[in-house]
N, C-alpha and C positions, 0 to 999 in steps of 0.2 A: 284103784277105783276107776271104773269105766266112765266115759264121758256121757252121762245121762242127765236128764232133768231131775236133779235130786229133790228140789222143793216140791215138785208135783208128786213124786213118789211118796214123800213123807205125808203130804196132804191126803193121799188115797189111803195110806196106812191108818191115819187118824180116823178117817170116815169109816173104814172097815171095822176098826176096833169099836167104834161107837155103835155101829149096826149090830155087830156080834153081841155086844153087851145087852143091847135092847132086845134082841131076839131071845137071848137066854132068859132074861128077866120075864119077858112076855110068856114064854113057854112054861116057865115055872108057875106063873100066875094062873095060866089056863088049866094046867094039870090040877092045881089046887082047887080051882072052881068046879071042875068036873066031879070031884069027889064030894063036894058039899052042896053046891047050888047050881042052878041053871045059868046059862049065859046071860039072860036078861037080868037075872038077880045079881050076877057078878058085876055087870056093867053099872047097875044102879047103885050098888054099894061099894065100888072100887075107889080107893083113895088115890086119885090121880096126882095130887100134890107130892105125896111121898114117892110116887113112881118117878116123877120128873126130877126130884132131888136125888134119887139113886142114880139116874142116868148122868146127871151133872157131876156127881162124885167120881163116877167111872171116867168121864171125859177129863176132869182136872188131873186125875192121877196119870192118865196116858199123856197129857200135854206136858206135865212136869218132867216125865221120863224123856219126852222128845226134846224139850229145851235143854235138859242136862246133857243129852247126847250131842246136840249142836254145839253147846258151849265147850264140851270136852274135845271135839274133833275138828271144828271149823275155826279158821283165822278171821280176824277182823281186818277187812281190806280198806283201812283208812288211808288217806293220801299221805305221801311222804314217809310212810312207815316201812322199814325194812324187815322182811320176814325170811325165815329159812325154808328152803324147799329141797326136794329130792329129785334127782334126775331119774326119770322112769323110762325114757326112750330117747334114742338119738337117731337122727336122719342125716342125710348128706349136708343139709343146710341149717337144721334147727335142732334144738334140744327141748324135750317135753318135760316140764317141771311140775311136780305135785306139791301144792302148798296146802292141801286139805281144804280147798275151796270147793264150790259146787262143780267146778270143772278144772282140768289141768291147764297150765299156761305154756306159752311158746316163747322161746328166746332164740335169736339168731346166733349161730355158732361164731360169728365175727366177734361177739362180745367175750368169747373165751379163747381168743388167739393167744393170750398170755399163758394159757393152760392147755397145751396140745394133748395132754394125757387125760382129758375129761372122759369119764365113763359113767355108765348106769349105776345108780346107787350113791353117787357123790352128793354131798350136801353143799348147797350153794346159797348165797344171799341174793335176794331178789326184791324188786320194788314193783308194786302194781302200777303199770303204765296205762293200760286201758282195761276197765272191769269187764266190759263186754263189747266186742266190736260188732260190725254189721252181721257177722255170721254167728254171733253168740259166743265167740272165743275170748278167753281171758288172755290178755297180752302183758307179759312181764318184762322187766329190764334188769339185767345183771350189772351192766355198766353203771347205771344211775345208783344202784344199791352200793356198788363199790365206792363211787364218788362220795356218797353221803357218809358211809362208814369211814372212808379215808379222811374226810374233813373232821369227823369226830376224833379219830386217832391223832391227827395232826394237832388239833386244839388241845387234846389231853397232853400230848408230848410237850407242847409249848407251855401249858400251865404248870406242869410238873417238872419241866426241865429235863425230860427224859432223852436218852440217846436213841436215834432212829437209824435204820439202814436205808440207803438210797442207791439207786443205780444211775451212774453218770451216762446220760444219753448222748449228748453232743455239746459242741462249743456254741457260744452265742456272743454277741457283742458285750464285752465287759466281764464275761465269766462263762459258766456252764449251766446246762439244764439237767436237773436231777429228778428221777422218778422216785417219789416217796409215797408209798401206799397207793400208787396209781395216780397221784397228783404231780404235775410238773412244777417243781420248785426251782428257784433261781439261786445259784451259788456264785456270788461275786468272786472275781479273780483274787481280790485282796483277802478273801476268807477261805481260800483253799489251804494255805499253809502260812506259817509264821515268816517264812522267807519268800522272796519274790519268785514267781513261777515263770520259767522261760519256755517250757514246752507244755502247753495246755493239752495237746493231743494225747499225751502220755496217760491222762486220767480218763479219757473216753473209754467206755465199756467196763469200767471198774465199779465194784460195789464197795461203798465206803460208809463209815459211820459219820453221822451229822447231828447237829443240834439246831432245832428250829429257833431262829432268833427274831423273826418278825412275821406277822400275819396281817394282811389287809383284807378284812371281810368284805368291804364294799366292792373291791375289784378282784377278789378271790386270788390274791397273790400270796405266795409263801417264799420266805427267804431262809436259807439254811447256811450253816457254817461248819466247816471241818476244823478251821483254825481255832475256834472257841474251845474245842475239846482238848487241844494240846497246850493252850495258853496257861491253863491253871498249873499244869506240871512244870512248864517252863518258868513260870513266875517263882515257883518254889526253888527251882535250880538257880534262877537268877539271884534270888536273895542270898542263897548259900554262897554263890561265887563272889558276889559283891562284898559280902562280909569278910572274905579272905583276901581281897585285892591288896597288893602292896607295890609301891614303886620299885622297879627293878626286877619284879617277878616275871618269870618266863612261863608262858602258857601256850598250849596248842590250840589253834583255831582253824576255821574254814573260811575261805574267801566267799563272802556272801554277795558283795556287789562291788563293781569297779566303776569309778567316776574319773573325770579328767583331773580332779584335784587329789585323789587318794583312793584307798581301798578300805571297805568295811569288812571287818573280821568278826565272825560269830564265835564267841568263846564258850558256847553252850548255853544260849539263852540271853547272853549279854553281848551287845555289839560294841566294838571299838574301832577307831579310825587310825589307819596308818597313812599319814600325809605323804604325798608324792616325794617330798624331800627326805623322808625317813625310810624310803624303800631301798635305796641303793646309794653307795658312796659316789658312784658315777652319776653324771647328769643324764636324766631320761626325759623324753617328751611326753610319754603317757604310761600310766601304771601297767597296762597290759603288756609292756615290754619285759616286765619282771614276773608278774603273777597271772594266773588264769582262774576263772570261776570254779568253785568247788574244790580248789586246791587246798590241801592241809599243810600248814606250816607253823613253825614256832615264832612267837613274837614276844617282845619285852614291853612291859608297862612303863611308859615314860611319865605319865601324869594323869590325873583325873580331878574332877571338880568335887565340891564338898559332899554332894549326895551320890557321887560316883555314877552319875547318869551319862557323863561324857568322858570316855576313856581314850587317852591318846597312846597309841602303840608305836613301836618301832621295829623294823626288820633289819636295817643295816647295822644297828647297834650290836647285833649278835656276832658281827664280824669285826676283825681287827681293822683299825683305821688305816687307809692306804698310805697316809703320810708317815705312819710309823714304819712302814715297810720300804719307804723311799731310801735308797742307798746313800751312804755318806759321801760317795764319790761325786754326787751332784753338788756343784758349788757355783758361786757367782763367776760369770765370765765363760762358763761352759756353753757349748752348743747342744741344744736338745731338739728332738723332733716330736711332733704331736699332731693331733687332729683338731680342727676348729669345731667346737661344739655349740657355741653361742656367739652371736654377733650383736653388739649394741652400737649406738652412735659414737660412744666414747672409746670403743675398742672391741677386742675379740678375746674370748676365753679359749685357751688351748689345753687339751687334755694330754699331758706328757706321759702319764701313767694312769692306770685304772684308779679313778677317784682323786687324782692329783691334777689340779688345773693351775695354769698361770695366765695372767692378763697381759695382753699386748695392747697398751694404750695407743690410740690413733696417732699420737705425736711420736711414737716409737716405731711407726710403720714406714715412715719416709723422712728423708732429710728436708723435704719441702716444708716451708713454714706457713703456707697458705692453708686455710681451713678446708678439710676434706673429711669424708665419712669412712668408717672401717670397711663398709661394703665396697668401697672403691679398690680395696687391696685384696680381700680374702672373701671366701664363701664358706658356709657351713659344710663340713665334710672334707674340706681341703686338708691335705697333709702339708705342713709347713715346718721350716727349720727356723729356730730363733736362738738368741743369746740370753742367758740368765742374767738379769740386771740386779735383782734383789731376791733374797731367799730368807724367809722367816719361818723356821720349822715350828716354833712355839705357837705362833698365831696361824700357821698353815697358810701362808701367803707367798706368792711368787709373782714377780713381774718380769716380763720378757720383752725383747726388742728384735725387730727384723732389720731395721735400717743399719744396725751395727755390723751386719754381714757385708756391707759395702763401705768403701772409703768415704770419709766425710768430705764432701765437695768444697767445703770452706777452708780446707787445709792449705791449698795453694791459690786462694781466691785473688790475692793481690797480683799474681802473675797472669791469671787468666782474664781478670776483669779490672784492670787499672783504671783510675779516674781519667776520663777523656776518651776512653776506648769506645768504639761503637759495635753493637751486636744486634742480632735479631732474636726476638722472644715471642712467646705465645701468651695472649691475654687470658688469664685464668678467672679473675672475678673483679667486681667493682666495689668501691665504697663511695660515699658521698663526696669524699675529698680527693679520690684518685683511682688509679688502675694498678692491679698487681700483674706483673709480667714475669713469666717463668723463663729464665734463660737456659736452664737445664734442670734435671731432677735434683731438687734440694737447693737450688739457687733462684730465689725470687727477689724481685726489686719492685719498688713503688714509684709510679709516675704521678706526681701531684697534678691536679686538674689544671693548674696554671702553667704546667710545662708540656701540655698537649699541643697547643697551637699558639703561634705568634699573633694571629689576628682575630680568631674566632672567640667570642665570649661564650664559654661553655658552662651550663648550669649543672649538668650531670654527665659523667663519662660516657654513658650509653648514647648520648647525642653524637659522639665522635667516633666510637669504636664498638665492636661486638666481642663477646666472649668467644675465644677460639681464633680470633684474628691474629695474624702475624704482624708484628710491629717493630720497626727499627728504633733503637734506643741508643742513648749515649750515657755512660756512667758519669754521674755528677758528683756523688759522694759515696764513700765506702767506710763502713764501721765494722771492722773485723771482730772485735770483742762483742759488740752488740748484735752481730750477724745481720746487719742492715745494709741494704743497697738502695741508693737513691738514683733514679733514672730520669731521663728526659727524652721526649720525642721531638719537640720543636727544635731542640738544639742540633738535630741532624739536618736541619734545613736552614737556608739563609734567612736572616731576620729582615723582612721587607721594610721594617720601620727605620732601619739604618738609612735606607734610600729615601724613605718618605720624610725623614727629618730634614734632609737637604731640600727636597722638592716642595714640601709643604711647611717649611719653617715659618717662624713668626715674621710678619710683614709682607709675606708673599700674597699675591692677589690671584684668585681663580674664579672662573665663571661656573655657576651651577644653578639648579632650580630647587625651589623649596619642595622637599620630599614629604614631610609630615609636620603638622602644627601640633606641638606638644605643650605640656604644662610649662609655663614660664618662657616659652620661646618656640623654636622650630628646629628641624634637622635637615641637613643637606648631605648628599652623597657625592664624594669626589671620585671614588672607585669602590670595588667590592670590599676593600679593607677599611677605608677611612670614611667614617660618618661624623660630620662636624655638628656641633651644637651652636645655634644662634640665639643669644638671649633676646628677650622680647623687645628691649629698648634699642637693640641693634638691628631690628627689622624695619625701622623707620626710613622712609625714602626722603629725598630732598624736598618733595612737595608736602611733607608732613604725614602722608599716608603710610600704611604698613604693607609689607610684601604679603602675598597670599599664596596658598598651596599651588604648586605648579608654575609659579612665576619665576622667571630666570633673571639673574642679576649678578653683578660682580661682588665678591666677598673677599675680605681681607682677613688673613689668619692673625688673630690677636693672642692665641695661646696654643703651644704644641708640646705635649708631654709624652715622650716615647715610652717611658716606663709604665705609665698607666693608660696608654693609648687614648689620651684625651686631646681633642682638637676643638678649639672654640673660634668661630668666625664672626665677622661683622660686615653688614652692608653699609650701615650708617657711617662707619669709619671712613669709607671711600670719599664721600663728599664733605664730611666734617673735617677731614684732614686738609682739604683745599681751603676751606673756610678758616681753619686755624692758621694756615700759611699766610693767607691774606691779612688776617687780623695781626699776625706777628709782624708782617712787613709794614703795615700802617703804623703799628706801634713803634716800630724802629724809626720810621721817618719822623714821626711826631717827637720822638726823643731827640733826634738830631736837630730838628728846628728849634726845639726848646733849648737845646744846648747852645745853639748859635745866638739866640736872643739873650740868653743869660750872660753869654760872654761879652756882648756889646754893652750891656748894662753895667757889667762889672768894670769894663774899661772906662766908661764915663764916670763911674763913681770913683775910680782910682785917680782919674785926672782931676776931678773936683777936689779930691782929698789932697792931692799934691799941690794944687793951686792954693788951697787954704793954708798949707804948711809953708808956702813960699818957694816951693820947688819949681813953680812955673815961672818965677821971675827970671 
């Protein structure tokens, strides 16, 4: 159909039809009048009502034919209604579409980029975009028509649960973008497959089957899933596999996921876990040392819960235990070589053969008795030689020792370190009560805090010495059976208190100043070593007042204890002693006078007595 004003043409057709009918009717009437009556008579007697009714009948007939023609050939161009049109012409930029309307419509070829093979005669779905633009042209939209139809198809697929085809366009955050019927739908990464996806790019550009799982009409969002299509089949397989599971059964599986604590194995829809300790008889740091993703391997079922939803698998159990392959030639006392695989504070584990480990306790690493960590002796990966101390094949346990490779230093301890001998050692550590000194590897001795200094009052050994310092010591006691060595440091020096005992003995008098006023008295310093205590009542001066801080005076030593380094002094005793001497002298003189007086009285009494008895006659 050409691009003409169709409605105008049809109106003219209607008018011409009416005029033709009227002329024919009029001519017929005229001819009939000529035969019978004159014109005046005809006009006077003509039934104009019937004439008009005849014309109306002709018009109604033609109008109905016109309406039938329009209804049969023309589309209703209501809004949002998709109609089918035919491509009647193509230009470099546009496609001319006939939809049986009053004019053809125009659509940009950009809307047909998905269909580069578009040609004249093709049927396409279109939507009336503009009924008539400023040039009178009908504007159509194929893209909008596709979108409307696509949403209808997507909704129908969602309602009926139908499978749809989609083209994976690209990756996006959290998943993929899929073209479904021309609509961009979201495919979450978790919905691509039943197993974790490691390479998303491998799916880009592929056409796959999907199921519409969610539609948000408000935001025009569509979510599809490929995983949902295979889950039903997998669920059936899972039920079948679970129903046949038995402990000890060996199955083939695929490594699905690797974690730090183990490996998840896909048994064909059912997942099981191989814990890291069940991967290898040898000790490993991470499962990827043994297996890799997508690797197929045989595993044995170790255990599962009541509903078989948690399945524990084993890989190493399919191999012979290494302890069973350990030769009978290995026995207690033998020397073995191995690699350090694990270190703990209490010791180190040595792999002497694949899957066979022995423990070297930290106490078996050195003859030294002071506390140390295993890290002080070995590192992971070290190749070491050790002696087999115990071997239990039934419990698969072995203990090893390193120090046994060297002689026991306590063997000739009495010869090297007799009591009274002096040596130099290294301070290794402290306790609240003393210091541990290492004389040589394996020979440690303890210096009690009281044996560090003759004069200093030490609350903690750190006040006197530091770890790592070299210290001269003297052997005080030696217990060979108990492997104990008692040492002393102050014994290597002269005891100044032996000299102080003579110089500051009881009764000696010294001049000093009050250093500090303390509870119940005061202190005075005679030298760096001797600090004496003066009780409060011994601070009194001759005038009755008490000495004050900084005041100098004479003091008499009233107590000297070398063992406990205790010195007590008194100022009051200085003048009280003179008073006591005076008092004693006066008392003595009084006693003598009294004795003389009593002697005279006794003589007189005796003379009187004698006289009375007649002795005087």
